[in-house]
N, CA, C and O atoms as a GROMACS GRO file, in nm:
protein
  520
    1GLU      N    1   2.407   1.118   0.710
    1GLU     CA    2   2.287   1.053   0.661
    1GLU      C    3   2.238   0.951   0.764
    1GLU      O    4   2.317   0.875   0.820
    2THR      N    5   2.109   0.951   0.787
    2THR     CA    6   2.049   0.855   0.880
    2THR      C    7   2.032   0.722   0.808
    2THR      O    8   1.968   0.716   0.704
    3PRO      N    9   2.089   0.613   0.863
    3PRO     CA   10   2.077   0.483   0.798
    3PRO      C   11   1.936   0.426   0.805
    3PRO      O   12   1.853   0.470   0.886
    4SER      N   13   1.910   0.328   0.720
    4SER     CA   14   1.780   0.261   0.719
    4SER      C   15   1.773   0.158   0.830
    4SER      O   16   1.875   0.112   0.881
    5ILE      N   17   1.650   0.125   0.867
    5ILE     CA   18   1.628   0.016   0.961
    5ILE      C   19   1.539  -0.087   0.893
    5ILE      O   20   1.482  -0.060   0.787
    6ARG      N   21   1.529  -0.205   0.953
    6ARG     CA   22   1.442  -0.310   0.901
    6ARG      C   23   1.338  -0.342   1.006
    6ARG      O   24   1.366  -0.341   1.126
    7GLY      N   25   1.219  -0.372   0.960
    7GLY     CA   26   1.114  -0.410   1.053
    7GLY      C   27   0.979  -0.414   0.985
    7GLY      O   28   0.966  -0.391   0.865
    8ASN      N   29   0.881  -0.444   1.064
    8ASN     CA   30   0.744  -0.450   1.016
    8ASN      C   31   0.690  -0.308   1.006
    8ASN      O   32   0.675  -0.240   1.108
    9SER      N   33   0.661  -0.263   0.886
    9SER     CA   34   0.621  -0.124   0.866
    9SER      C   35   0.493  -0.089   0.941
    9SER      O   36   0.482   0.021   0.995
   10ARG      N   37   0.398  -0.180   0.947
   10ARG     CA   38   0.273  -0.152   1.020
   10ARG      C   39   0.300  -0.136   1.169
   10ARG      O   40   0.244  -0.047   1.234
   11ASN      N   41   0.385  -0.222   1.223
   11ASN     CA   42   0.419  -0.212   1.365
   11ASN      C   43   0.490  -0.081   1.395
   11ASN      O   44   0.461  -0.015   1.495
   12LEU      N   45   0.583  -0.043   1.309
   12LEU     CA   46   0.657   0.081   1.331
   12LEU      C   47   0.567   0.203   1.314
   12LEU      O   48   0.582   0.302   1.386
   13GLU      N   49   0.474   0.197   1.219
   13GLU     CA   50   0.376   0.305   1.206
   13GLU      C   51   0.296   0.318   1.335
   13GLU      O   52   0.270   0.429   1.381
   14GLN      N   53   0.257   0.205   1.393
   14GLN     CA   54   0.179   0.206   1.517
   14GLN      C   55   0.259   0.269   1.631
   14GLN      O   56   0.204   0.346   1.709
   15VAL      N   57   0.388   0.238   1.640
   15VAL     CA   58   0.474   0.296   1.743
   15VAL      C   59   0.470   0.448   1.736
   15VAL      O   60   0.442   0.515   1.835
   16PHE      N   61   0.496   0.501   1.617
   16PHE     CA   62   0.506   0.647   1.605
   16PHE      C   63   0.369   0.715   1.609
   16PHE      O   64   0.358   0.827   1.657
   17LEU      N   65   0.267   0.648   1.559
   17LEU     CA   66   0.131   0.701   1.570
   17LEU      C   67   0.092   0.714   1.717
   17LEU      O   68   0.038   0.817   1.758
   18ASN      N   69   0.118   0.609   1.797
   18ASN     CA   70   0.085   0.614   1.940
   18ASN      C   71   0.157   0.730   2.009
   18ASN      O   72   0.097   0.802   2.089
   19LEU      N   73   0.285   0.747   1.980
   19LEU     CA   74   0.362   0.854   2.043
   19LEU      C   75   0.311   0.992   2.001
   19LEU      O   76   0.304   1.084   2.082
   20LEU      N   77   0.276   1.005   1.874
   20LEU     CA   78   0.224   1.134   1.826
   20LEU      C   79   0.086   1.164   1.884
   20LEU      O   80   0.057   1.279   1.919
   21ILE      N   81   0.001   1.064   1.894
   21ILE     CA   82  -0.131   1.085   1.954
   21ILE      C   83  -0.116   1.128   2.099
   21ILE      O   84  -0.184   1.221   2.144
   22ASN      N   85  -0.028   1.062   2.174
   22ASN     CA   86  -0.005   1.101   2.313
   22ASN      C   87   0.044   1.245   2.321
   22ASN      O   88   0.000   1.321   2.408
   23ALA      N   89   0.134   1.283   2.232
   23ALA     CA   90   0.187   1.419   2.232
   23ALA      C   91   0.076   1.520   2.205
   23ALA      O   92   0.067   1.623   2.272
   24ILE      N   93  -0.009   1.490   2.108
   24ILE     CA   94  -0.120   1.580   2.076
   24ILE      C   95  -0.214   1.594   2.195
   24ILE      O   96  -0.256   1.704   2.229
   25GLN      N   97  -0.246   1.481   2.258
   25GLN     CA   98  -0.338   1.484   2.372
   25GLN      C   99  -0.278   1.557   2.492
   25GLN      O  100  -0.352   1.612   2.574
   26ALA      N  101  -0.147   1.557   2.504
   26ALA     CA  102  -0.080   1.626   2.615
   26ALA      C  103  -0.080   1.777   2.596
   26ALA      O  104  -0.051   1.852   2.689
   27MET      N  105  -0.113   1.822   2.476
   27MET     CA  106  -0.108   1.965   2.444
   27MET      C  107  -0.247   2.017   2.411
   27MET      O  108  -0.266   2.080   2.306
   28SER      N  109  -0.343   1.992   2.497
   28SER     CA  110  -0.481   2.031   2.467
   28SER      C  111  -0.495   2.181   2.444
   28SER      O  112  -0.587   2.225   2.375
   29GLY      N  113  -0.406   2.260   2.502
   29GLY     CA  114  -0.411   2.404   2.481
   29GLY      C  115  -0.319   2.453   2.371
   29GLY      O  116  -0.296   2.573   2.359
   30GLY      N  117  -0.268   2.362   2.291
   30GLY     CA  118  -0.174   2.397   2.185
   30GLY      C  119  -0.031   2.369   2.227
   30GLY      O  120  -0.004   2.341   2.344
   31GLY      N  121   0.059   2.376   2.134
   31GLY     CA  122   0.199   2.348   2.162
   31GLY      C  123   0.271   2.305   2.036
   31GLY      O  124   0.223   2.324   1.925
   32THR      N  125   0.387   2.245   2.056
   32THR     CA  126   0.472   2.205   1.944
   32THR      C  127   0.518   2.061   1.962
   32THR      O  128   0.549   2.018   2.074
   33ILE      N  129   0.522   1.988   1.852
   33ILE     CA  130   0.579   1.853   1.850
   33ILE      C  131   0.701   1.856   1.760
   33ILE      O  132   0.695   1.907   1.648
   34HIS      N  133   0.810   1.801   1.809
   34HIS     CA  134   0.932   1.788   1.730
   34HIS      C  135   0.963   1.640   1.714
   34HIS      O  136   0.959   1.565   1.811
   35VAL      N  137   0.994   1.598   1.591
   35VAL     CA  138   1.035   1.461   1.565
   35VAL      C  139   1.172   1.468   1.500
   35VAL      O  140   1.193   1.541   1.402
   36ARG      N  141   1.265   1.392   1.555
   36ARG     CA  142   1.402   1.395   1.502
   36ARG      C  143   1.458   1.253   1.502
   36ARG      O  144   1.440   1.178   1.598
   37ALA      N  145   1.525   1.217   1.393
   37ALA     CA  146   1.591   1.086   1.382
   37ALA      C  147   1.739   1.109   1.358
   37ALA      O  148   1.778   1.194   1.278
   38GLU      N  149   1.821   1.030   1.427
   38GLU     CA  150   1.965   1.040   1.408
   38GLU      C  151   2.031   0.909   1.449
   38GLU      O  152   1.974   0.829   1.524
   39ARG      N  153   2.150   0.889   1.399
   39ARG     CA  154   2.228   0.772   1.438
   39ARG      C  155   2.265   0.786   1.585
   39ARG      O  156   2.299   0.895   1.632
   40HIS      N  157   2.258   0.675   1.657
   40HIS     CA  158   2.299   0.672   1.797
   40HIS      C  159   2.408   0.566   1.810
   40HIS      O  160   2.380   0.446   1.808
   41GLY      N  161   2.530   0.611   1.823
   41GLY     CA  162   2.641   0.516   1.826
   41GLY      C  163   2.659   0.451   1.690
   41GLY      O  164   2.628   0.511   1.587
   42THR      N  165   2.708   0.329   1.691
   42THR     CA  166   2.732   0.260   1.564
   42THR      C  167   2.622   0.162   1.528
   42THR      O  168   2.617   0.113   1.414
   43ASP      N  169   2.532   0.132   1.622
   43ASP     CA  170   2.439   0.024   1.594
   43ASP      C  171   2.291   0.056   1.616
   43ASP      O  172   2.207  -0.034   1.610
   44HIS      N  173   2.257   0.182   1.641
   44HIS     CA  174   2.116   0.218   1.661
   44HIS      C  175   2.082   0.350   1.593
   44HIS      O  176   2.167   0.435   1.570
   45ILE      N  177   1.955   0.363   1.564
   45ILE     CA  178   1.896   0.491   1.525
   45ILE      C  179   1.808   0.534   1.642
   45ILE      O  180   1.736   0.452   1.699
   46ARG      N  181   1.815   0.661   1.676
   46ARG     CA  182   1.728   0.715   1.781
   46ARG      C  183   1.628   0.809   1.715
   46ARG      O  184   1.666   0.899   1.640
   47VAL      N  185   1.501   0.787   1.744
   47VAL     CA  186   1.396   0.877   1.697
   47VAL      C  187   1.332   0.939   1.821
   47VAL      O  188   1.276   0.869   1.906
   48ASP      N  189   1.342   1.072   1.830
   48ASP     CA  190   1.282   1.144   1.942
   48ASP      C  191   1.149   1.204   1.900
   48ASP      O  192   1.137   1.263   1.792
   49VAL      N  193   1.049   1.187   1.985
   49VAL     CA  194   0.920   1.254   1.969
   49VAL      C  195   0.906   1.342   2.094
   49VAL      O  196   0.885   1.291   2.204
   50ARG      N  197   0.918   1.473   2.075
   50ARG     CA  198   0.918   1.567   2.187
   50ARG      C  199   0.800   1.662   2.174
   50ARG      O  200   0.772   1.715   2.067
   51ASP      N  201   0.731   1.681   2.286
   51ASP     CA  202   0.619   1.775   2.286
   51ASP      C  203   0.639   1.881   2.394
   51ASP      O  204   0.719   1.864   2.486
   52THR      N  205   0.565   1.988   2.380
   52THR     CA  206   0.567   2.096   2.480
   52THR      C  207   0.438   2.093   2.560
   52THR      O  208   0.381   2.197   2.594
   53GLY      N  209   0.393   1.972   2.590
   53GLY     CA  210   0.267   1.954   2.663
   53GLY      C  211   0.284   1.967   2.813
   53GLY      O  212   0.379   2.027   2.862
   54LYS      N  213   0.188   1.909   2.884
   54LYS     CA  214   0.182   1.925   3.029
   54LYS      C  215   0.287   1.844   3.104
   54LYS      O  216   0.310   1.870   3.222
   55GLY      N  217   0.350   1.747   3.040
   55GLY     CA  218   0.449   1.664   3.108
   55GLY      C  219   0.384   1.552   3.187
   55GLY      O  220   0.261   1.547   3.201
   56ILE      N  221   0.466   1.461   3.237
   56ILE     CA  222   0.418   1.345   3.311
   56ILE      C  223   0.470   1.355   3.454
   56ILE      O  224   0.589   1.375   3.476
   57GLU      N  225   0.380   1.341   3.549
   57GLU     CA  226   0.418   1.344   3.691
   57GLU      C  227   0.521   1.234   3.719
   57GLU      O  228   0.510   1.123   3.666
   58SER      N  229   0.620   1.264   3.801
   58SER     CA  230   0.728   1.169   3.828
   58SER      C  231   0.676   1.038   3.885
   58SER      O  232   0.732   0.932   3.854
   59GLU      N  233   0.572   1.042   3.966
   59GLU     CA  234   0.520   0.917   4.024
   59GLU      C  235   0.451   0.829   3.919
   59GLU      O  236   0.429   0.711   3.944
   60HIS      N  237   0.417   0.885   3.804
   60HIS     CA  238   0.354   0.807   3.698
   60HIS      C  239   0.455   0.749   3.599
   60HIS      O  240   0.426   0.651   3.530
   61LEU      N  241   0.574   0.807   3.592
   61LEU     CA  242   0.672   0.765   3.492
   61LEU      C  243   0.704   0.616   3.497
   61LEU      O  244   0.719   0.552   3.393
   62GLN      N  245   0.715   0.560   3.617
   62GLN     CA  246   0.750   0.418   3.628
   62GLN      C  247   0.638   0.325   3.584
   62GLN      O  248   0.660   0.204   3.570
   63HIS      N  249   0.519   0.378   3.564
   63HIS     CA  250   0.403   0.294   3.529
   63HIS      C  251   0.354   0.313   3.386
   63HIS      O  252   0.267   0.237   3.342
   64ILE      N  253   0.405   0.409   3.312
   64ILE     CA  254   0.342   0.446   3.185
   64ILE      C  255   0.345   0.336   3.080
   64ILE      O  256   0.264   0.338   2.987
   65PHE      N  257   0.436   0.238   3.091
   65PHE     CA  258   0.441   0.130   2.992
   65PHE      C  259   0.364   0.006   3.038
   65PHE      O  260   0.363  -0.096   2.969
   66GLU      N  261   0.299   0.014   3.153
   66GLU     CA  262   0.220  -0.098   3.204
   66GLU      C  263   0.084  -0.101   3.134
   66GLU      O  264   0.022   0.004   3.115
   67PRO      N  265   0.038  -0.221   3.096
   67PRO     CA  266  -0.094  -0.230   3.033
   67PRO      C  267  -0.204  -0.175   3.125
   67PRO      O  268  -0.204  -0.201   3.245
   68PHE      N  269  -0.293  -0.100   3.067
   68PHE     CA  270  -0.412  -0.043   3.131
   68PHE      C  271  -0.382   0.072   3.227
   68PHE      O  272  -0.473   0.122   3.292
   69PHE      N  273  -0.256   0.116   3.236
   69PHE     CA  274  -0.227   0.234   3.318
   69PHE      C  275  -0.261   0.358   3.237
   69PHE      O  276  -0.214   0.374   3.124
   70THR      N  277  -0.343   0.444   3.293
   70THR     CA  278  -0.378   0.569   3.227
   70THR      C  279  -0.404   0.678   3.330
   70THR      O  280  -0.449   0.650   3.441
   71THR      N  281  -0.376   0.798   3.293
   71THR     CA  282  -0.409   0.913   3.377
   71THR      C  283  -0.525   0.990   3.315
   71THR      O  284  -0.568   1.093   3.367
   72LYS      N  285  -0.575   0.940   3.204
   72LYS     CA  286  -0.686   1.006   3.134
   72LYS      C  287  -0.818   0.969   3.201
   72LYS      O  288  -0.829   0.865   3.266
   73GLY      N  289  -0.915   1.055   3.184
   73GLY     CA  290  -1.046   1.032   3.242
   73GLY      C  291  -1.116   0.911   3.180
   73GLY      O  292  -1.073   0.858   3.078
   74VAL      N  293  -1.223   0.869   3.244
   74VAL     CA  294  -1.302   0.755   3.197
   74VAL      C  295  -1.348   0.781   3.054
   74VAL      O  296  -1.399   0.888   3.022
   75GLY      N  297  -1.328   0.680   2.969
   75GLY     CA  298  -1.368   0.691   2.830
   75GLY      C  299  -1.271   0.767   2.741
   75GLY      O  300  -1.297   0.786   2.622
   76ARG      N  301  -1.159   0.812   2.797
   76ARG     CA  302  -1.063   0.892   2.719
   76ARG      C  303  -0.938   0.814   2.681
   76ARG      O  304  -0.860   0.859   2.598
   77GLY      N  305  -0.917   0.698   2.741
   77GLY     CA  306  -0.799   0.620   2.708
   77GLY      C  307  -0.808   0.482   2.768
   77GLY      O  308  -0.870   0.462   2.873
   78THR      N  309  -0.746   0.386   2.701
   78THR     CA  310  -0.751   0.247   2.748
   78THR      C  311  -0.629   0.211   2.831
   78THR      O  312  -0.631   0.111   2.903
   79GLY      N  313  -0.524   0.290   2.821
   79GLY     CA  314  -0.401   0.256   2.890
   79GLY      C  315  -0.321   0.150   2.815
   79GLY      O  316  -0.233   0.087   2.873
   80LEU      N  317  -0.350   0.132   2.688
   80LEU     CA  318  -0.278   0.031   2.610
   80LEU      C  319  -0.178   0.090   2.511
   80LEU      O  320  -0.087   0.019   2.468
   81GLY      N  321  -0.192   0.215   2.474
   81GLY     CA  322  -0.108   0.275   2.370
   81GLY      C  323   0.041   0.263   2.398
   81GLY      O  324   0.116   0.216   2.313
   82LEU      N  325   0.085   0.306   2.516
   82LEU     CA  326   0.228   0.300   2.546
   82LEU      C  327   0.275   0.159   2.576
   82LEU      O  328   0.390   0.125   2.550
   83ALA      N  329   0.186   0.074   2.631
   83ALA     CA  330   0.222  -0.066   2.654
   83ALA      C  331   0.247  -0.137   2.520
   83ALA      O  332   0.344  -0.212   2.505
   84VAL      N  333   0.160  -0.112   2.424
   84VAL     CA  334   0.177  -0.170   2.290
   84VAL      C  335   0.302  -0.114   2.224
   84VAL      O  336   0.378  -0.188   2.162
   85THR      N  337   0.323   0.016   2.236
   85THR     CA  338   0.442   0.080   2.179
   85THR      C  339   0.568   0.016   2.234
   85THR      O  340   0.659  -0.017   2.158
   86TYR      N  341   0.573  -0.001   2.364
   86TYR     CA  342   0.689  -0.062   2.430
   86TYR      C  343   0.714  -0.203   2.376
   86TYR      O  344   0.826  -0.238   2.342
   87ALA      N  345   0.607  -0.282   2.368
   87ALA     CA  346   0.619  -0.421   2.320
   87ALA      C  347   0.667  -0.426   2.175
   87ALA      O  348   0.750  -0.509   2.140
   88LEU      N  349   0.615  -0.338   2.090
   88LEU     CA  350   0.654  -0.339   1.949
   88LEU      C  351   0.800  -0.297   1.931
   88LEU      O  352   0.871  -0.354   1.848
   89VAL      N  353   0.844  -0.199   2.007
   89VAL     CA  354   0.984  -0.157   1.999
   89VAL      C  355   1.075  -0.272   2.044
   89VAL      O  356   1.176  -0.299   1.979
   90LYS      N  357   1.040  -0.339   2.155
   90LYS     CA  358   1.119  -0.454   2.202
   90LYS      C  359   1.121  -0.565   2.096
   90LYS      O  360   1.225  -0.628   2.074
   91ARG      N  361   1.008  -0.588   2.032
   91ARG     CA  362   0.999  -0.692   1.929
   91ARG      C  363   1.096  -0.665   1.814
   91ARG      O  364   1.144  -0.758   1.749
   92HIS      N  365   1.124  -0.538   1.789
   92HIS     CA  366   1.217  -0.500   1.684
   92HIS      C  367   1.361  -0.492   1.734
   92HIS      O  368   1.449  -0.443   1.662
   93GLY      N  369   1.386  -0.540   1.855
   93GLY     CA  370   1.521  -0.541   1.909
   93GLY      C  371   1.566  -0.406   1.963
   93GLY      O  372   1.685  -0.383   1.982
   94GLY      N  373   1.470  -0.318   1.987
   94GLY     CA  374   1.504  -0.184   2.034
   94GLY      C  375   1.464  -0.160   2.177
   94GLY      O  376   1.426  -0.253   2.250
   95TYR      N  377   1.473  -0.036   2.217
   95TYR     CA  378   1.431   0.003   2.351
   95TYR      C  379   1.378   0.146   2.347
   95TYR      O  380   1.397   0.218   2.250
   96LEU      N  381   1.313   0.183   2.456
   96LEU     CA  382   1.242   0.310   2.463
   96LEU      C  383   1.281   0.381   2.592
   96LEU      O  384   1.291   0.319   2.698
   97GLU      N  385   1.303   0.511   2.583
   97GLU     CA  386   1.332   0.593   2.700
   97GLU      C  387   1.236   0.711   2.701
   97GLU      O  388   1.186   0.754   2.597
   98VAL      N  389   1.210   0.763   2.821
   98VAL     CA  390   1.123   0.880   2.834
   98VAL      C  391   1.186   0.978   2.932
   98VAL      O  392   1.241   0.939   3.035
   99ALA      N  393   1.176   1.105   2.899
   99ALA     CA  394   1.217   1.213   2.988
   99ALA      C  395   1.103   1.313   2.989
   99ALA      O  396   1.051   1.350   2.884
  100SER      N  397   1.064   1.358   3.108
  100SER     CA  398   0.950   1.447   3.117
  100SER      C  399   0.967   1.545   3.232
  100SER      O  400   1.024   1.512   3.336
  101GLU      N  401   0.916   1.664   3.211
  101GLU     CA  402   0.913   1.765   3.316
  101GLU      C  403   0.774   1.830   3.314
  101GLU      O  404   0.730   1.881   3.211
  102VAL      N  405   0.708   1.825   3.428
  102VAL     CA  406   0.573   1.881   3.438
  102VAL      C  407   0.576   2.029   3.402
  102VAL      O  408   0.658   2.105   3.451
  103GLY      N  409   0.484   2.066   3.314
  103GLY     CA  410   0.473   2.204   3.270
  103GLY      C  411   0.567   2.242   3.156
  103GLY      O  412   0.559   2.352   3.103
  104VAL      N  413   0.656   2.149   3.118
  104VAL     CA  414   0.754   2.176   3.012
  104VAL      C  415   0.731   2.085   2.891
  104VAL      O  416   0.732   2.131   2.777
  105GLY      N  417   0.711   1.955   2.917
  105GLY     CA  418   0.688   1.862   2.808
  105GLY      C  419   0.755   1.728   2.829
  105GLY      O  420   0.813   1.701   2.934
  106THR      N  421   0.745   1.644   2.728
  106THR     CA  422   0.793   1.507   2.734
  106THR      C  423   0.865   1.471   2.606
  106THR      O  424   0.827   1.514   2.497
  107THR      N  425   0.970   1.391   2.621
  107THR     CA  426   1.041   1.335   2.506
  107THR      C  427   1.044   1.184   2.519
  107THR      O  428   1.092   1.130   2.618
  108PHE      N  429   0.992   1.116   2.417
  108PHE     CA  430   1.007   0.972   2.405
  108PHE      C  431   1.117   0.947   2.303
  108PHE      O  432   1.113   1.002   2.193
  109SER      N  433   1.214   0.865   2.340
  109SER     CA  434   1.324   0.830   2.250
  109SER      C  435   1.313   0.682   2.218
  109SER      O  436   1.318   0.597   2.307
  110VAL      N  437   1.299   0.653   2.089
  110VAL     CA  438   1.288   0.516   2.039
  110VAL      C  439   1.423   0.480   1.979
  110VAL      O  440   1.471   0.549   1.889
  111TYR      N  441   1.484   0.373   2.028
  111TYR     CA  442   1.613   0.326   1.977
  111TYR      C  443   1.588   0.196   1.901
  111TYR      O  444   1.539   0.098   1.958
  112LEU      N  445   1.623   0.195   1.773
  112LEU     CA  446   1.605   0.077   1.689
  112LEU      C  447   1.739   0.037   1.629
  112LEU      O  448   1.818   0.123   1.589
  113PRO      N  449   1.766  -0.094   1.622
  113PRO     CA  450   1.896  -0.139   1.571
  113PRO      C  451   1.912  -0.114   1.422
  113PRO      O  452   1.818  -0.127   1.343
  114ILE      N  453   2.034  -0.080   1.386
  114ILE     CA  454   2.071  -0.067   1.244
  114ILE      C  455   2.119  -0.205   1.201
  114ILE      O  456   2.207  -0.262   1.265
  115PRO      N  457   2.063  -0.261   1.094
  115PRO     CA  458   2.108  -0.394   1.050
  115PRO      C  459   2.252  -0.390   1.001
  115PRO      O  460   2.300  -0.288   0.950
  116ALA      N  461   2.320  -0.502   1.017
  116ALA     CA  462   2.457  -0.515   0.966
  116ALA      C  463   2.457  -0.497   0.815
  116ALA      O  464   2.355  -0.522   0.750
  117ALA      N  465   2.569  -0.455   0.760
  117ALA     CA  466   2.578  -0.426   0.616
  117ALA      C  467   2.534  -0.544   0.531
  117ALA      O  468   2.461  -0.526   0.434
  118GLU      N  469   2.578  -0.664   0.565
  118GLU     CA  470   2.542  -0.780   0.483
  118GLU      C  471   2.392  -0.810   0.492
  118GLU      O  472   2.333  -0.856   0.395
  119GLU      N  473   2.332  -0.784   0.606
  119GLU     CA  474   2.188  -0.803   0.620
  119GLU      C  475   2.112  -0.700   0.537
  119GLU      O  476   2.013  -0.734   0.473
  120ARG      N  477   2.158  -0.575   0.538
  120ARG     CA  478   2.095  -0.470   0.457
  120ARG      C  479   2.104  -0.506   0.309
  120ARG      O  480   2.006  -0.493   0.236
  121ASP      N  481   2.222  -0.551   0.265
  121ASP     CA  482   2.242  -0.582   0.124
  121ASP      C  483   2.154  -0.698   0.079
  121ASP      O  484   2.098  -0.695  -0.030
  122SER      N  485   2.141  -0.802   0.163
  122SER     CA  486   2.066  -0.920   0.122
  122SER      C  487   1.915  -0.896   0.124
  122SER      O  488   1.839  -0.972   0.063
  123HIS      N  489   1.871  -0.793   0.195
  123HIS     CA  490   1.728  -0.764   0.204
  123HIS      C  491   1.697  -0.624   0.155
  123HIS      O  492   1.603  -0.560   0.203
  124GLU      N  493   1.775  -0.577   0.062
  124GLU     CA  494   1.764  -0.438   0.016
  124GLU      C  495   1.623  -0.401  -0.028
  124GLU      O  496   1.578  -0.289  -0.004
  125ASP      N  497   1.554  -0.493  -0.093
  125ASP     CA  498   1.423  -0.462  -0.147
  125ASP      C  499   1.308  -0.501  -0.054
  125ASP      O  500   1.192  -0.474  -0.084
  126ALA      N  501   1.340  -0.564   0.058
  126ALA     CA  502   1.234  -0.607   0.150
  126ALA      C  503   1.188  -0.491   0.237
  126ALA      O  504   1.268  -0.412   0.286
  127HIS      N  505   1.056  -0.481   0.254
  127HIS     CA  506   1.001  -0.376   0.340
  127HIS      C  507   0.962  -0.431   0.476
  127HIS      O  508   0.952  -0.356   0.573
  128SER      N  509   0.941  -0.562   0.484
  128SER     CA  510   0.896  -0.621   0.609
  128SER      C  511   0.934  -0.768   0.611
  128SER      O  512   0.922  -0.837   0.510
  129ASP      N  513   0.980  -0.816   0.727
  129ASP     CA  514   1.008  -0.959   0.738
  129ASP      C  515   0.945  -1.023   0.860
  129ASP      O  516   0.978  -1.137   0.892
  130TYR      N  517   0.858  -0.957   0.928
  130TYR     CA  518   0.796  -1.017   1.046
  130TYR      C  519   0.663  -1.076   1.009
  130TYR      O  520   0.595  -1.132   1.095
   0.00000   0.00000   0.00000
């Protein structure tokens, strides 16, 4: 069973919405998106968003989380989606990884901390604390 996490639901929705929008835009000719969540070690949940899109050029990978960096044409993107995603994941105590191969697709892995048992119990009914 995948454990629960704690965080701001709107922020987490934004994280996954941004990743899904990027995946859709990377597959303009069609393709498949896979989303999978699983425990990673003892203290994190990993959520993978994988697409079969065009992939990201290796020279762009080091810049994709920078504000205003975009490979999209004028008027097609602000370059803020992945920068915001990165910041929101960090704000939740997590981290983000990306693996991509041109012509094959891209996987974004979001790692979010699993709260300690006593923290989960004391906030069992809370949906957001930020």
